[in-house]
C-alpha positions as CSV (number, residue, x, y, z in Angstrom):
1,M,-11.4,29.2,26.0
2,N,-11.6,25.4,25.7
3,L,-13.5,25.8,22.4
4,I,-10.9,28.0,21.1
5,K,-8.2,25.2,22.2
6,H,-10.1,22.5,20.9
7,I,-10.3,24.4,17.4
8,C,-6.8,25.3,17.3
9,L,-5.8,21.4,18.0
10,T,-8.1,20.5,15.0
11,I,-6.3,22.9,12.7
12,V,-3.1,21.8,13.5
13,Q,-4.1,17.8,13.3
14,L,-5.3,19.1,9.9
15,F,-2.1,20.4,8.6
16,K,-0.2,17.8,10.1
17,Q,-2.6,15.2,7.7
18,I,-2.0,17.6,5.1
19,V,1.9,17.5,5.2
20,A,1.7,13.9,5.7
21,L,-0.7,13.0,2.8
22,P,1.9,12.7,-0.1
23,A,4.2,10.1,2.0
24,S,0.7,8.2,2.6
25,I,0.0,8.0,-1.0
26,S,3.7,7.1,-2.0
27,S,3.4,4.3,0.8
28,A,0.0,3.1,-1.0
29,V,1.8,3.1,-4.3
30,K,4.1,0.9,-3.1
31,E,2.3,-1.5,-1.4
32,R,0.0,-2.0,-4.4
33,Q,2.9,-2.7,-6.6
34,R,4.4,-4.9,-4.1
35,R,1.1,-6.7,-3.7
36,M,0.6,-7.1,-7.5
37,E,4.3,-8.4,-7.9
38,L,3.5,-11.3,-5.2
39,K,-0.1,-11.9,-6.8
40,E,2.1,-12.4,-10.1
41,L,4.5,-14.7,-8.3
42,E,1.7,-17.0,-6.9
43,S,-0.1,-17.0,-9.9
44,E,3.3,-18.5,-11.8
45,R,3.8,-20.9,-8.7
46,L,0.3,-22.5,-8.7
47,D,0.5,-22.6,-12.7
48,R,3.9,-24.5,-12.0
49,I,2.2,-26.8,-9.7
50,R,-0.8,-27.6,-12.2
51,N,0.9,-27.7,-15.2
52,P,4.5,-29.3,-14.3
53,L,5.0,-30.2,-18.0
54,K,5.2,-26.7,-19.1
55,Y,8.0,-25.9,-17.1
56,R,10.1,-29.0,-17.2
57,G,12.8,-27.4,-18.9
58,K,13.0,-24.6,-16.6
């Protein structure tokens, strides 16, 4: 009986993970985009520090 209960709980957890998969993928994509934007902003900031004459008019 305990084995059957354990198997059923495992199957339920599997279905929960399957249902949550699209949201998880969406979240990962958004996080990656956010990191890319931050990396780009940081690159520009460092470039401004290294080459201030290039950005004098901005």
